C-alpha positions as CSV (number, residue, x, y, z in Angstrom):
1,M,-12.1,-27.1,-60.6
2,S,-12.1,-30.9,-60.5
3,A,-13.7,-33.7,-58.3
4,W,-11.1,-35.4,-58.0
5,G,-7.5,-35.1,-56.1
6,K,-3.8,-36.4,-57.0
7,F,-0.9,-37.7,-55.4
8,L,2.6,-36.5,-56.1
9,A,5.5,-38.1,-54.9
10,P,9.0,-37.1,-54.8
11,I,11.4,-38.4,-57.8
12,T,15.1,-38.4,-57.7
13,V,17.9,-37.8,-60.5
14,P,21.2,-39.5,-60.6
15,T,24.6,-37.9,-60.7
16,G,25.2,-36.2,-63.9
17,G,21.1,-35.3,-64.7
18,W,19.0,-36.3,-67.5
19,V,19.3,-35.0,-71.3
20,F,16.1,-34.5,-73.3
21,G,17.1,-33.7,-76.8
22,F,15.7,-32.4,-79.4
23,N,15.8,-30.5,-83.0
24,E,14.9,-27.0,-83.4
25,A,13.9,-25.8,-86.8
26,A,16.2,-25.0,-88.9
27,P,18.9,-23.6,-88.4
28,G,19.0,-23.9,-85.5
29,G,20.5,-27.8,-85.2
30,A,20.7,-30.3,-82.3
31,A,20.0,-29.2,-78.9
32,T,19.9,-30.5,-75.2
33,A,18.2,-29.4,-72.1
34,T,19.7,-31.7,-69.1
35,V,17.7,-31.9,-66.1
36,D,19.8,-31.2,-62.7
37,A,20.7,-34.1,-60.5
38,G,19.0,-34.1,-57.1
39,T,15.7,-34.8,-55.6
40,Y,12.5,-33.0,-56.6
41,A,9.3,-33.0,-54.2
42,T,7.2,-33.6,-57.3
43,M,6.6,-34.1,-61.0
44,L,5.9,-30.6,-61.5
45,H,9.0,-29.6,-59.5
46,L,11.0,-31.8,-61.8
47,V,9.3,-30.3,-65.0
48,F,9.8,-26.8,-63.6
49,N,13.4,-27.8,-63.8
50,L,13.2,-29.0,-67.4
51,Q,11.2,-25.7,-68.4
52,T,13.8,-23.5,-67.0
53,K,16.8,-25.4,-68.9
54,L,14.8,-25.3,-72.4
55,K,14.4,-21.5,-71.8
56,V,18.0,-20.6,-72.0
57,V,17.7,-22.6,-75.4
58,N,14.7,-20.4,-76.2
59,A,12.8,-18.1,-74.6
60,A,10.0,-19.1,-75.9
61,Y,10.1,-23.3,-75.0
62,A,8.0,-24.2,-71.8
63,A,6.9,-27.8,-70.2
64,S,4.1,-28.6,-68.1
65,V,2.0,-31.0,-66.5
66,S,-1.9,-31.3,-67.3
67,S,-4.6,-32.1,-64.4
68,V,-4.3,-36.0,-65.4
69,G,-0.7,-36.3,-65.5
70,L,0.3,-35.5,-69.1
71,V,3.3,-34.1,-69.9
72,V,3.8,-31.6,-72.5
73,V,6.8,-29.9,-74.2
74,T,6.3,-27.0,-76.0
75,L,9.1,-26.2,-78.5
76,E,8.6,-24.1,-82.5
77,A,6.9,-25.2,-85.5
78,G,9.6,-27.4,-87.1
79,A,11.3,-28.9,-84.2
80,T,11.9,-32.4,-83.7
81,A,11.8,-34.9,-81.1
82,D,15.8,-37.0,-80.6
83,W,14.8,-39.7,-79.0
84,A,18.5,-41.6,-79.4
85,T,20.1,-38.4,-77.8
86,T,16.8,-37.9,-74.7
87,D,18.3,-40.8,-71.9
88,D,15.8,-43.5,-71.1
89,D,14.9,-42.8,-67.6
90,L,13.9,-39.4,-68.1
91,E,11.5,-40.5,-71.3
92,T,10.1,-43.0,-68.9
93,V,9.2,-41.1,-65.9
94,L,7.3,-38.2,-68.0
95,G,5.5,-40.6,-69.8
96,F,6.9,-40.9,-73.1
97,D,7.2,-43.9,-75.1
98,G,9.6,-42.8,-78.0
99,S,7.5,-43.0,-80.5
100,E,5.8,-39.6,-80.0
101,A,6.4,-36.4,-82.6
102,V,6.0,-32.6,-82.0
103,S,2.5,-31.7,-83.4
104,G,2.4,-28.2,-84.6
105,S,4.8,-26.7,-81.4
106,T,4.1,-29.5,-79.1
107,L,5.3,-32.5,-77.7
108,T,2.9,-34.7,-75.3
109,A,3.3,-37.7,-73.8
110,T,1.3,-41.0,-74.6
111,N,1.4,-42.1,-71.2
112,K,1.0,-40.3,-67.7
113,H,4.0,-39.6,-65.6
114,Q,5.5,-41.6,-63.2
115,Y,5.5,-41.2,-59.4
116,G,1.7,-39.9,-59.3
117,W,-1.3,-41.5,-58.9
118,Y,-4.6,-39.3,-60.5
119,P,-7.6,-41.6,-58.9
120,G,-9.8,-42.9,-61.7
121,T,-8.0,-41.6,-64.9
122,I,-7.0,-45.4,-66.1
123,S,-10.7,-46.3,-64.9
124,Y,-12.6,-43.8,-66.3
125,G,-10.7,-41.7,-69.0
126,V,-9.3,-38.3,-68.4
127,A,-12.2,-36.4,-68.4
128,N,-13.5,-38.7,-65.1
129,G,-12.1,-39.8,-62.3
130,A,-13.0,-41.7,-59.1
131,G,-13.7,-39.5,-56.2
132,V,-13.5,-39.6,-51.9
133,V,-16.1,-41.7,-51.1
134,A,-15.4,-41.4,-47.1
135,D,-13.2,-39.4,-45.4
136,S,-12.8,-38.8,-41.8
137,G,-11.2,-35.6,-42.2
138,W,-7.9,-34.4,-39.7
139,V,-7.9,-36.4,-36.5
140,V,-6.1,-35.8,-33.7
141,E,-4.1,-39.3,-32.5
142,D,-3.7,-39.5,-28.8
143,Q,-0.4,-39.8,-27.8
144,T,-0.9,-38.5,-24.0
145,I,1.4,-40.2,-21.6
146,R,-0.9,-40.3,-18.1
147,T,1.4,-41.1,-14.9
148,Y,-0.7,-40.9,-11.2
149,A,0.2,-40.0,-8.0
150,G,-0.7,-41.8,-5.0
151,D,-3.5,-39.1,-4.1
152,G,-4.6,-39.7,-7.7
153,S,-3.8,-36.8,-9.1
154,A,-2.5,-37.0,-12.6
155,R,0.6,-35.8,-14.9
156,L,-0.2,-35.5,-18.8
157,I,2.6,-35.6,-21.2
158,A,2.0,-35.1,-25.0
159,P,3.8,-33.9,-28.0
160,A,4.5,-30.6,-28.6
161,R,3.2,-31.2,-32.2
162,R,0.0,-33.5,-32.5
163,L,0.2,-36.0,-35.0
164,Y,-2.6,-35.8,-37.3
165,T,-3.9,-38.1,-39.4
166,R,-6.9,-39.1,-42.0
167,S,-8.2,-41.8,-42.8
168,L,-9.4,-41.5,-47.3
169,R,-11.2,-44.1,-49.2
170,Y,-11.7,-43.9,-53.2
171,G,-13.6,-45.8,-55.3
172,P,-14.8,-47.9,-57.2
173,I,-12.0,-48.2,-59.5
174,K,-11.2,-50.7,-61.5
175,R,-9.1,-53.7,-61.0
176,A,-6.4,-52.4,-64.0
177,E,-6.0,-49.1,-61.9
178,A,-6.0,-50.6,-58.3
179,L,-3.4,-53.0,-59.4
180,E,-1.2,-51.0,-62.3
181,S,2.3,-50.3,-62.4
182,R,4.0,-49.5,-58.9
183,H,5.0,-46.4,-60.1
184,R,1.5,-44.9,-61.4
185,G,-1.3,-46.7,-59.3
186,P,-2.2,-46.8,-55.7
187,S,0.1,-49.6,-54.7
188,A,3.0,-47.3,-55.4
189,L,2.0,-45.7,-51.8
190,M,3.6,-48.0,-49.9
191,D,6.1,-49.6,-52.4
192,V,8.4,-46.7,-54.3
193,W,6.9,-43.9,-52.2
194,A,6.8,-45.7,-48.8
195,T,9.7,-43.4,-47.4
196,G,9.0,-40.5,-48.9
197,S,6.6,-37.5,-48.4
198,V,3.7,-37.4,-51.2
199,W,1.9,-34.3,-52.3
200,W,-2.0,-34.7,-51.9
201,Y,-3.9,-32.1,-54.0
202,F,-7.5,-31.7,-53.4
203,D,-8.2,-31.0,-56.4
204,R,-6.1,-32.3,-59.6
205,D,-6.7,-29.0,-61.2
206,D,-4.6,-27.1,-58.6
207,G,-0.9,-27.5,-58.8
208,V,1.0,-26.7,-62.0
209,V,4.4,-26.0,-63.1
210,G,6.3,-23.2,-61.4
211,T,2.8,-22.5,-59.2
212,Y,2.5,-25.2,-56.6
213,G,-0.3,-24.1,-54.0
214,T,0.1,-23.3,-50.4
215,Q,0.1,-26.3,-47.9
216,V,-2.2,-27.1,-45.8
217,D,-1.0,-28.2,-42.1
218,P,-3.6,-29.1,-39.4
219,G,-0.9,-29.2,-36.8
220,R,0.2,-25.3,-37.1
221,T,-1.3,-23.3,-34.1
222,A,-4.1,-21.5,-36.2
223,Y,-5.8,-24.9,-37.1
224,A,-5.9,-25.1,-40.9
225,I,-8.6,-26.6,-43.4
226,D,-8.8,-28.0,-46.9
227,S,-10.1,-24.7,-47.7
228,D,-6.7,-22.9,-46.4
229,G,-4.8,-24.4,-49.3
230,E,-4.4,-26.5,-52.1
231,Y,-2.4,-29.4,-51.0
232,S,-1.1,-31.4,-48.0
233,I,2.2,-33.2,-48.0
234,V,1.4,-36.5,-46.3
235,T,3.6,-39.6,-45.5
236,M,1.7,-43.2,-45.3
237,S,0.8,-44.4,-42.0
238,A,-0.2,-47.6,-43.0
239,R,-0.4,-49.9,-46.1
240,P,-3.0,-49.2,-48.4
241,D,-6.2,-51.3,-48.7
242,F,-7.8,-52.8,-51.5
243,M,-11.1,-53.8,-50.8
244,E,-12.6,-56.2,-53.9
245,N,-16.2,-55.0,-54.0
246,S,-18.3,-57.6,-53.4
247,S,-20.8,-57.9,-56.0
248,N,-17.8,-57.1,-59.0
249,A,-14.3,-58.8,-58.5
250,D,-13.5,-56.0,-61.4
251,F,-14.4,-53.1,-58.7
252,F,-12.2,-52.5,-56.0
253,D,-12.1,-49.2,-53.2
254,V,-9.0,-47.9,-52.1
255,R,-8.4,-46.5,-48.7
256,L,-5.3,-44.8,-47.4
257,R,-4.2,-44.1,-44.3
258,L,-2.4,-40.5,-44.3
259,N,-0.3,-38.4,-41.3
260,A,0.4,-35.2,-42.0
261,E,3.5,-33.5,-42.1
262,P,4.2,-30.4,-41.1
263,A,4.9,-27.4,-43.1
């Protein structure tokens, strides 16, 4: 179990899909696996589709995402990557830079995949992270409308499903991470992902390709808490706040305001 979480965002693959090219060990030769067009809830779902297509070629092939966002493709000894036939967009979102080679039977991305934020891993390395330093827990927002009759009696109107929000603060993280690429850093939460639902895993070790865990929805009839599952699906109800450390300008805290989406 890790002390840190992760945020995974939806990804849209355009019409025609994305091709992953490789060369099987002799006498197999050139081969491809094409990720289907469509919108995937997270990178875990997209890589599962890639794995499914790889297994059509060879049932032993696999693909995974590590707990710190590194994509690994498992082929066979003697196989090679073919970056010329791999779509550049797929290469980029998976975190490959086009120079990687198969080592043994595995092909490991150089960078963390896009469309995900793993708090603290840029700042402190993949064995560490930045934890939650403040957490409001799920809070019910007051959306009740109140009207009063002349005799003082009240009529209260509220939505059937109450609005649950949560304020989180991560830190301290280094400037390089706080202001990192709009696809991997916290700034992406209101940029690339502003209109999408983000999967927030409380523990970054949870949620793997093909095994996504159980969603925690605090708005259920039976009130759910974090220990009831592995992740919540959230939208950003306000832009992230980047709070510069008053004693060291190289460090920031990042505050998020989350809205819980229904299961």
